[in-house]
C-alpha positions in Angstrom: -9.8 -6.5 2.6 -6.3 -6.4 3.3 -4.6 -2.9 4.1 -1.6 -3.6 1.8 -3.9 -5.0 -1.0 -3.2 -2.8 -4.3 -6.4 -1.5 -5.7 -5.2 0.5 -8.6 -2.9 0.0 -11.4 0.7 1.5 -11.1 1.3 4.9 -12.7 4.6 6.5 -13.8 5.1 10.2 -13.9 4.2 11.8 -17.1 7.4 13.5 -16.9 9.3 10.1 -17.1 7.0 8.9 -20.1 9.4 8.0 -23.4 12.7 8.3 -21.9 15.2 6.3 -20.4 15.1 8.1 -17.1 15.2 6.2 -13.8 11.8 6.3 -12.2 9.3 4.7 -9.7 5.8 3.6 -10.2 3.3 4.2 -7.6 -0.1 2.5 -6.8 -2.9 3.1 -4.3 -3.3 0.3 -1.4 -6.4 -0.3 0.2 -5.9 1.7 3.4 -5.1 4.9 1.5 -1.4 4.3 1.4 0.9 3.6 -1.7 3.1 1.1 -3.1 6.2 2.0 -5.0 8.2 -0.2 -7.4 11.1 0.2 -10.0 9.7 0.9 -13.2 12.5 -0.8 -15.0 12.4 -3.8 -12.7 8.6 -4.3 -11.9 9.1 -7.8 -10.3 12.2 -6.7 -8.1 10.0 -5.8 -5.0 7.6 -3.6 -3.3 7.8 -0.8 -0.7 4.6 0.0 0.9 3.9 3.2 2.5 1.0 4.0 4.9 -1.1 7.0 4.5 0.5 9.0 7.1 4.0 8.2 5.8 3.1 8.8 2.4 1.4 12.2 3.4 4.8 13.2 5.2 6.8 12.3 2.2 4.7 14.5 -0.3 5.0 17.5 2.0 8.6 16.9 2.3 8.6 17.2 -1.7 6.5 20.2 -1.8 8.8 21.8 0.9 11.8 21.0 -1.3 13.4 18.7 1.6 14.7 16.5 -1.2 16.4 18.9 -3.6 20.1 18.6 -3.9 
């Protein structure tokens, strides 16, 4: 199995449903990482993140590292 094989459907945040907000969709990869795409342009390209990189991103979000 290829490490970057997408093994789940893409999901959008429930906070983004129904609106015209800019958001991304995320799916799981075979190696435990994630793949991200633009919800308004799903064919526009994918960004892959390994498990460690994704965990570091989530830790940063929880710590408020990306707040304005």
